[in-house]
C-alpha positions as CSV (number, residue, x, y, z in Angstrom):
1,M,-13.8,181.4,29.4
2,A,-16.0,180.8,26.3
3,K,-17.9,184.1,26.9
4,W,-14.8,186.2,27.0
5,I,-13.7,184.5,23.7
6,M,-17.1,185.3,22.0
7,E,-16.8,188.7,23.1
8,I,-13.2,189.3,21.6
9,L,-14.8,187.8,18.3
10,C,-17.4,190.2,18.5
11,I,-15.0,193.2,18.8
12,L,-13.1,191.7,16.0
13,L,-16.4,191.6,14.0
14,H,-17.1,195.1,14.5
15,L,-13.5,196.3,13.9
16,F,-13.7,194.6,10.5
17,E,-17.0,196.1,9.8
18,G,-15.3,199.5,10.6
19,Y,-12.8,198.8,8.0
20,C,-15.5,197.8,5.3
21,V,-17.6,200.8,5.8
22,Q,-14.4,203.1,5.5
23,F,-13.3,201.4,2.3
24,F,-16.6,201.7,1.1
25,F,-17.1,205.5,1.7
26,R,-13.8,206.7,0.8
27,R,-14.6,205.8,-2.9
28,V,-18.0,207.1,-3.2
29,A,-17.6,210.5,-1.1
30,K,-14.8,213.0,0.2
31,P,-14.9,214.3,3.7
32,K,-15.4,217.8,4.1
33,L,-12.3,218.2,6.4
34,S,-9.1,218.0,4.4
35,V,-6.9,216.4,7.4
36,K,-4.8,213.4,7.6
37,G,-6.7,210.3,8.3
38,A,-10.0,212.2,7.9
39,E,-11.2,209.1,5.8
40,W,-10.8,206.5,8.5
41,T,-13.1,208.5,10.9
42,V,-16.3,206.7,9.7
43,G,-14.6,203.4,10.5
44,I,-14.2,204.6,14.1
45,I,-17.7,206.0,14.2
46,W,-19.2,202.8,12.9
47,I,-17.7,200.8,15.8
48,V,-18.7,203.2,18.5
49,I,-22.4,203.1,16.9
50,R,-22.3,199.4,17.2
51,F,-21.2,199.2,20.5
52,A,-23.6,202.1,21.6
53,S,-26.6,200.1,20.3
54,E,-25.8,196.9,21.9
55,V,-25.2,198.8,25.4
56,I,-28.5,200.9,24.9
57,F,-30.7,198.1,23.8
58,A,-29.0,195.2,25.6
59,E,-32.5,193.3,26.1
60,M,-32.7,190.3,23.8
61,N,-36.2,190.6,22.5
62,S,-37.5,191.4,19.0
63,T,-38.3,194.9,19.7
64,M,-34.9,195.7,21.1
65,L,-33.1,193.9,18.2
66,V,-35.2,196.4,15.6
67,M,-34.2,199.2,17.6
68,R,-30.5,198.5,17.4
69,L,-30.9,198.3,13.6
70,I,-32.8,201.6,13.5
71,F,-30.4,203.2,15.8
72,S,-27.3,202.2,13.7
73,T,-29.0,203.3,10.5
74,I,-30.2,206.9,11.7
75,A,-26.6,207.5,13.5
76,L,-24.7,206.4,10.6
77,F,-26.9,208.5,8.3
78,I,-26.4,211.6,10.6
79,F,-22.4,211.4,10.5
80,C,-22.7,211.0,6.9
81,V,-24.9,214.2,6.4
82,C,-22.5,216.1,8.7
83,W,-18.8,214.6,7.8
84,Y,-19.1,214.2,4.0
85,Q,-19.3,216.4,0.9
86,G,-22.2,215.8,-1.8
87,N,-25.9,215.9,-1.9
88,I,-28.3,214.1,0.2
89,L,-29.3,211.5,-2.0
90,L,-25.8,210.5,-1.9
91,K,-25.5,210.3,1.8
92,M,-28.8,208.4,1.8
93,F,-27.4,205.9,-0.8
94,M,-24.1,205.2,1.2
95,T,-26.0,204.7,4.4
96,V,-28.5,202.2,3.2
97,Q,-26.3,200.3,0.9
98,F,-24.0,199.4,3.6
99,I,-26.5,198.8,6.4
100,S,-28.5,196.4,4.0
101,L,-25.2,194.8,3.0
102,S,-24.0,194.0,6.6
103,E,-27.5,193.0,7.8
104,L,-27.8,190.3,4.8
105,A,-24.5,189.1,5.5
106,F,-25.1,188.3,8.9
107,W,-28.2,186.4,8.5
108,V,-26.5,184.4,6.0
109,G,-23.6,183.5,8.3
110,Y,-26.3,182.9,11.3
111,S,-27.5,179.6,9.9
112,L,-24.2,178.2,11.1
113,I,-25.6,178.1,14.5
114,Y,-27.7,175.5,13.7
115,I,-24.7,173.0,12.6
116,G,-23.4,174.1,16.2
117,N,-26.4,173.1,18.1
118,I,-26.5,169.5,16.2
119,M,-23.1,168.9,17.2
120,T,-23.9,170.0,20.8
121,D,-27.0,167.3,20.5
122,L,-25.0,164.8,19.5
123,L,-22.8,165.4,22.2
124,V,-25.4,165.5,24.9
125,Y,-27.3,162.3,23.7
126,E,-24.6,160.1,22.4
127,G,-21.5,161.0,24.3
128,D,-19.8,158.6,26.9
129,M,-19.0,159.1,30.6
130,V,-15.8,160.7,30.0
131,L,-17.0,163.3,27.2
132,M,-20.1,163.9,29.8
133,E,-17.7,165.2,32.5
134,R,-16.2,167.5,30.2
135,L,-19.2,168.5,28.2
136,P,-19.4,172.2,29.6
137,V,-15.7,172.7,28.1
138,I,-16.6,171.0,24.9
139,V,-19.7,172.9,24.2
140,G,-17.9,176.2,24.9
141,I,-15.2,175.2,22.5
142,V,-17.8,174.3,19.9
143,S,-19.7,177.3,20.6
144,C,-16.6,179.7,19.9
145,L,-15.7,177.6,16.7
146,M,-19.3,178.1,15.2
147,I,-19.3,182.1,16.2
148,A,-15.8,182.3,14.8
149,F,-16.7,180.5,11.4
150,M,-20.3,182.4,11.4
151,E,-18.5,185.8,11.7
152,I,-15.7,184.8,8.8
153,I,-18.5,184.1,6.6
154,Q,-20.3,187.3,7.3
155,G,-17.3,189.4,7.4
156,A,-16.1,187.6,4.2
157,L,-19.6,188.2,2.4
158,L,-19.5,191.6,3.5
159,F,-16.0,192.6,2.2
160,V,-16.5,190.7,-1.1
161,S,-19.9,192.5,-1.6
162,I,-18.4,195.8,-1.1
163,R,-15.4,195.2,-3.0
164,K,-17.2,194.2,-5.9
165,I,-19.7,197.4,-5.7
166,V,-16.6,199.6,-5.2
167,R,-14.6,198.1,-8.3
168,S,-18.0,198.5,-10.5
169,Y,-18.6,202.2,-9.2
170,H,-18.0,204.4,-12.2
171,Y,-19.4,208.0,-11.9
172,G,-18.1,211.0,-13.5
173,E,-18.4,213.3,-10.6
174,K,-17.3,212.1,-6.8
175,G,-19.5,213.1,-4.4
176,R,-22.5,213.3,-6.3
177,I,-25.6,210.9,-7.0
178,D,-28.7,212.1,-8.8
179,K,-32.1,210.4,-10.0
180,E,-30.4,206.8,-10.4
181,V,-30.3,206.6,-6.6
182,V,-33.8,205.3,-6.8
183,F,-32.5,202.5,-9.2
184,Y,-29.5,201.5,-6.5
185,L,-31.9,201.6,-3.6
186,F,-34.7,199.4,-4.7
187,S,-32.9,196.3,-3.6
188,A,-31.1,197.7,-1.1
189,V,-34.1,198.9,1.0
190,A,-35.7,195.6,0.4
191,G,-32.6,194.1,2.2
192,V,-33.1,196.5,4.9
193,L,-36.8,195.9,5.3
194,V,-36.4,191.7,5.6
195,A,-33.7,192.1,8.0
196,V,-36.1,194.1,10.2
197,L,-39.0,191.6,9.7
198,I,-36.7,189.0,10.6
199,R,-35.5,190.7,13.8
200,L,-39.3,191.0,14.7
201,L,-39.7,187.7,14.1
202,V,-36.8,185.8,15.4
203,I,-37.7,185.8,18.8
204,V,-41.1,184.5,20.2
205,V,-42.6,184.5,23.6
206,K,-43.9,181.2,24.4
207,E,-45.5,180.3,28.1
208,G,-43.7,183.4,29.1
209,D,-40.2,182.6,28.3
210,P,-38.6,183.7,25.0
211,V,-38.0,181.2,22.2
212,L,-35.9,181.4,18.9
213,L,-38.1,181.0,16.0
214,Y,-35.5,178.8,14.6
215,E,-36.0,176.3,17.2
216,K,-39.7,176.0,16.4
217,Y,-39.0,175.9,12.8
218,P,-35.6,174.4,11.7
219,V,-36.4,174.7,8.5
220,L,-35.6,178.5,8.7
221,Y,-32.0,177.9,9.0
222,L,-31.9,177.0,5.3
223,I,-34.8,179.4,4.2
224,I,-33.7,182.8,5.8
225,P,-29.8,182.5,4.9
226,M,-31.2,181.8,1.2
227,I,-33.6,184.4,1.3
228,A,-30.6,187.0,2.7
229,L,-27.9,185.3,-0.1
230,V,-30.5,186.1,-3.1
231,L,-31.1,189.6,-1.8
232,L,-27.2,190.1,-1.0
233,G,-26.8,188.9,-4.8
234,A,-29.3,191.3,-6.3
235,I,-28.2,194.3,-4.5
236,V,-24.5,193.7,-6.0
237,F,-25.7,192.5,-9.6
238,S,-28.0,195.3,-9.9
239,F,-25.5,198.1,-8.9
240,C,-23.0,196.4,-11.2
241,L,-25.6,196.2,-14.1
242,Y,-26.5,199.7,-13.9
243,Q,-22.7,200.9,-13.9
244,K,-22.1,199.0,-17.0
245,M,-25.2,200.8,-18.3
246,V,-23.7,204.1,-17.5
247,V,-20.2,203.0,-19.3
248,L,-22.1,202.2,-22.1
249,Q,-24.0,205.4,-22.3
250,E,-20.9,207.2,-22.1
251,E,-19.2,205.4,-24.7
252,R,-22.0,205.9,-26.8
253,A,-21.9,209.7,-26.2
254,E,-18.3,209.6,-27.0
255,K,-19.1,207.8,-30.5
256,I,-21.8,210.5,-31.2
257,I,-19.4,213.2,-30.5
258,L,-16.3,211.4,-32.5
259,E,-18.8,211.2,-35.5
260,N,-19.9,214.8,-35.5
261,Q,-16.4,215.6,-35.2
262,I,-15.4,213.5,-38.5
263,T,-18.3,215.1,-40.3
264,Q,-16.9,218.6,-39.1
265,M,-13.4,217.6,-40.3
266,Q,-14.7,216.4,-43.5
267,S,-16.5,219.5,-44.0
268,S,-13.3,221.6,-43.1
269,M,-11.2,219.6,-45.8
270,V,-14.0,220.5,-48.4
271,E,-13.6,224.2,-47.5
272,M,-10.0,223.7,-47.5
273,E,-10.3,222.0,-51.2
274,H,-12.6,224.8,-52.3
275,L,-10.0,227.4,-51.3
276,Y,-6.9,225.6,-52.7
277,D,-8.9,225.3,-55.9
278,G,-9.4,229.1,-56.1
279,I,-5.9,229.7,-55.1
280,R,-4.9,227.6,-58.2
281,S,-7.4,229.2,-60.2
282,V,-6.0,232.8,-59.3
283,K,-2.4,231.3,-60.2
284,H,-3.5,230.4,-63.5
285,D,-5.0,233.9,-64.1
286,M,-1.8,235.4,-63.0
287,K,-0.3,234.4,-66.3
288,N,-3.4,236.2,-68.4
289,H,-2.6,239.2,-66.0
290,M,1.2,239.4,-66.6
291,A,0.7,239.2,-70.2
292,V,-1.6,242.2,-70.0
293,L,1.3,243.8,-68.0
294,Q,3.7,243.0,-70.6
295,N,1.7,244.6,-73.2
296,L,1.2,247.6,-71.3
297,M,4.7,248.0,-70.9
298,Q,5.4,247.4,-74.5
299,N,3.0,250.1,-75.4
300,R,5.3,252.4,-73.3
301,C,2.2,253.3,-71.1
302,L,4.4,253.7,-68.0
303,S,4.8,257.2,-68.0
304,D,3.2,259.3,-65.1
305,S,2.4,262.2,-67.0
306,S,0.0,260.2,-68.9
307,G,-1.7,258.6,-65.8
308,E,-1.4,255.0,-67.0
309,G,1.1,254.5,-64.3
310,E,-1.6,254.9,-61.8
311,E,-3.9,252.7,-63.9
312,I,-1.3,249.8,-63.5
313,Q,-1.2,250.4,-60.2
314,H,-4.8,249.9,-59.4
315,Y,-4.6,247.0,-61.4
316,F,-2.0,245.4,-59.2
317,D,-4.3,246.3,-56.3
318,G,-7.1,244.3,-57.5
319,I,-4.9,241.2,-58.0
320,Y,-3.8,241.5,-54.4
321,Q,-7.1,242.1,-53.0
322,S,-8.4,238.9,-55.0
323,V,-5.7,237.0,-53.8
324,E,-6.1,238.2,-50.2
325,Q,-9.6,237.2,-50.2
326,L,-8.8,233.6,-51.1
327,D,-5.8,233.5,-48.4
328,S,-6.7,231.2,-45.2
329,K,-4.1,233.4,-43.2
330,V,-3.3,230.3,-41.2
331,Y,-0.1,228.3,-42.3
332,T,1.0,225.7,-40.0
333,G,2.6,223.2,-42.3
334,N,-0.5,220.9,-42.3
335,T,-3.6,220.8,-44.1
336,V,-6.1,219.7,-41.8
337,A,-4.7,222.0,-38.8
338,D,-4.8,224.7,-41.3
339,A,-8.7,223.8,-42.5
340,V,-9.6,223.3,-38.7
341,I,-8.1,226.3,-37.0
342,G,-9.3,228.5,-39.8
343,S,-12.8,227.1,-39.5
344,K,-12.8,227.7,-36.0
345,F,-11.5,231.2,-35.9
346,S,-13.5,232.3,-38.4
347,Y,-16.4,230.9,-36.2
348,A,-14.9,232.7,-33.1
349,V,-14.9,236.0,-34.7
350,K,-18.4,236.0,-35.6
351,Q,-19.7,235.0,-32.1
352,I,-17.2,236.7,-30.1
353,K,-17.0,240.7,-30.7
354,G,-13.3,241.7,-30.6
355,I,-11.6,238.6,-29.8
356,R,-7.9,238.3,-30.6
357,L,-6.9,235.3,-32.2
358,D,-3.3,234.2,-32.8
359,A,-1.6,230.8,-34.2
360,G,1.5,232.4,-35.4
361,S,3.4,230.3,-33.3
362,F,1.7,227.1,-34.2
363,I,3.9,225.1,-36.4
364,L,3.6,221.5,-37.5
365,S,6.8,220.0,-38.9
366,D,7.2,216.7,-40.8
367,A,9.1,215.5,-37.7
368,V,5.6,215.6,-35.8
369,T,4.3,212.1,-36.1
370,I,0.6,212.7,-35.2
371,E,-2.0,211.4,-37.8
372,A,-3.9,213.9,-39.4
373,Y,-7.6,212.3,-37.8
374,D,-6.0,212.7,-34.1
375,M,-4.8,216.2,-34.8
376,G,-8.1,217.2,-36.1
377,I,-9.6,215.7,-32.5
378,I,-7.4,217.5,-30.6
379,L,-7.8,221.1,-32.2
380,N,-11.4,220.5,-32.9
381,N,-12.1,219.8,-29.1
382,G,-9.5,221.9,-27.6
383,L,-10.8,225.2,-29.7
384,D,-14.5,224.3,-29.1
385,N,-13.6,224.5,-25.4
386,A,-11.7,227.5,-25.6
387,I,-14.4,229.3,-27.9
388,E,-17.3,228.4,-25.2
389,A,-15.1,229.8,-22.6
390,C,-14.6,233.1,-24.1
391,I,-18.4,233.4,-24.9
392,R,-19.0,232.8,-21.2
393,M,-16.1,235.5,-20.4
394,Q,-17.6,237.9,-22.6
395,E,-21.1,237.5,-21.0
396,K,-19.8,237.9,-17.4
397,R,-16.9,240.3,-18.0
398,P,-17.4,242.5,-21.4
399,D,-14.8,244.9,-20.6
400,E,-11.9,242.2,-20.2
401,E,-9.8,241.2,-23.2
402,I,-10.8,238.2,-24.8
403,Y,-8.4,236.1,-26.7
404,I,-7.3,232.5,-28.0
405,T,-3.6,231.6,-28.7
406,L,-2.2,228.4,-30.4
407,R,1.2,227.6,-30.0
408,S,3.7,224.6,-30.3
409,F,7.2,223.8,-29.3
410,K,9.6,221.0,-29.0
411,A,11.6,220.1,-25.5
412,K,13.8,217.3,-25.6
413,N,12.0,214.2,-27.4
414,M,8.6,215.7,-26.6
415,Y,6.1,217.9,-28.8
416,F,3.8,220.3,-27.0
417,I,0.7,221.7,-28.3
418,E,-0.8,224.6,-26.4
419,I,-4.3,226.3,-26.5
420,E,-4.3,229.5,-24.1
421,N,-7.6,231.2,-23.6
422,S,-9.2,233.7,-21.4
423,F,-12.0,232.5,-19.1
424,D,-14.1,233.6,-16.2
425,G,-11.8,231.9,-13.4
426,V,-14.4,229.5,-12.3
427,A,-13.2,225.8,-13.0
428,L,-14.2,222.7,-10.9
429,F,-12.1,219.6,-11.6
430,H,-12.8,215.8,-11.3
431,M,-11.1,214.3,-8.1
432,D,-10.4,211.1,-10.3
433,S,-9.5,212.2,-13.8
434,G,-8.2,215.6,-12.8
435,L,-10.4,217.2,-15.6
436,P,-12.6,220.3,-15.6
437,I,-16.2,219.4,-14.9
438,S,-18.6,220.7,-17.6
439,T,-20.6,223.5,-16.8
440,K,-23.3,222.3,-19.1
441,E,-26.5,220.6,-17.5
442,D,-25.9,217.6,-19.6
443,K,-22.9,216.1,-18.2
444,E,-23.1,212.8,-19.6
445,V,-22.7,214.1,-23.2
446,H,-20.5,217.2,-22.8
447,G,-17.1,217.1,-20.9
448,I,-16.1,214.2,-23.3
449,G,-13.9,216.0,-25.7
450,L,-11.0,216.4,-23.1
451,K,-11.2,212.8,-22.7
452,N,-11.0,212.3,-26.4
453,I,-7.8,214.8,-26.3
454,R,-6.3,212.7,-23.2
455,K,-6.8,209.5,-25.3
456,C,-5.0,211.0,-28.4
457,A,-2.1,211.8,-26.4
458,V,-1.8,208.6,-24.7
459,K,-1.9,207.1,-28.0
460,Y,1.3,208.8,-28.9
461,G,3.1,208.0,-25.5
462,G,2.2,211.3,-23.9
463,D,-0.5,213.1,-21.7
464,M,-2.8,216.2,-21.2
465,D,-2.9,218.7,-18.7
466,C,-5.0,221.5,-17.9
467,I,-3.5,224.7,-16.4
468,V,-5.4,227.7,-14.5
469,K,-3.7,230.8,-13.7
470,G,-6.1,233.7,-12.8
471,N,-8.3,234.4,-16.0
472,K,-6.2,232.2,-18.1
473,F,-6.6,228.8,-19.1
474,I,-4.2,226.7,-20.8
475,L,-4.8,223.4,-22.2
476,S,-1.3,221.4,-22.8
477,V,-1.1,218.5,-24.9
478,M,2.2,216.4,-25.0
479,V,3.1,213.8,-27.3
480,K,6.4,212.0,-28.3
481,G,7.6,214.1,-31.3
């Protein structure tokens, strides 16, 4: 009876391990097949792998124990390669990390067998006759309780460790890990190697009979779980520490970009101030021009026959040309928006031949409560992305129409800002954030602009969306108007 109970407990542990591996892998990678329940496949496969390893390598000796571990690791890795998207480093990380956590959790819990052995020895050597008659039943009950307690400890450690790693996992692009995998794998590989070493040494042969090393050196019941627990903590701690470093690096990059944007906005404001100073100067000079015109009229120089009417016409043309050169041609109702759009449009004209620019439908009324700084963040980032997309579009498809259009409108109590531009039609999106993945090599620094736009939108009770329609990309920012 006790044997059957232990088998059931073992099955329950394998089922729980299957849940844990599924819980871990679904956060890190995505299955290649988009079918219902695909994420649960790894849990089922792991259960099959565990039972297969115990059947194939059923003999209880050190070599067979190591072969079980090697078989489970290789089988899980092959499954990851075939089943999940992402690079080979990601699948190596998933496999080694889980195997290491499960092995170390096992060896921490295994020390509880020592407590069961002590209790059994007490019953044998100090029990009365009544207990001795029922000793096999009592030993079976104690063994079952110790196995159950051991597996509870093992399962709890495994789940808590994986949950901690999953919660701290912060990586921009799901399904891909690059050079940082080396940092993750140092402690994980150390954990696997320690597990292999323990499996090799745990059973020794004495006078032809297998003997547990624990029985020869009982202190190992304390030393081995301590080593396993320390390594388990090191794996989790190192992973969480690196993830915090990633977050800090992203925040640092965002801070640098925001500082650059502030500098650009200050430059745009200075440019706009110079423009307005010029306009005020022209307006002042207009008084003198009008005075000259008045003198000409008084001197009766308006006769066509004398040719002075044509001279006056040329004079007026010069005035209009002077005003036209100082005119920004962008009137949104907001000084910052005029400066940013005017500056970005001027840059776009210089970089992209034949580009069509239109901001005629972009109007900022007094009812819009967006602060000038936040409006500058939205327009700077949005137009920068649009210009970059148009540059790539012209390189790939020089014969296609290239344009950037800004518009705004109000729907109920929401105010919408849309930046539409032509692009090459190639866009990949993050699984978690829904934002386009930057096409630049330095993805940690680039691609932050859209995050900043979303932060501004959320600040005003709205959100941001990216819409792709063929070769048309629309950035839509919604805020409460």
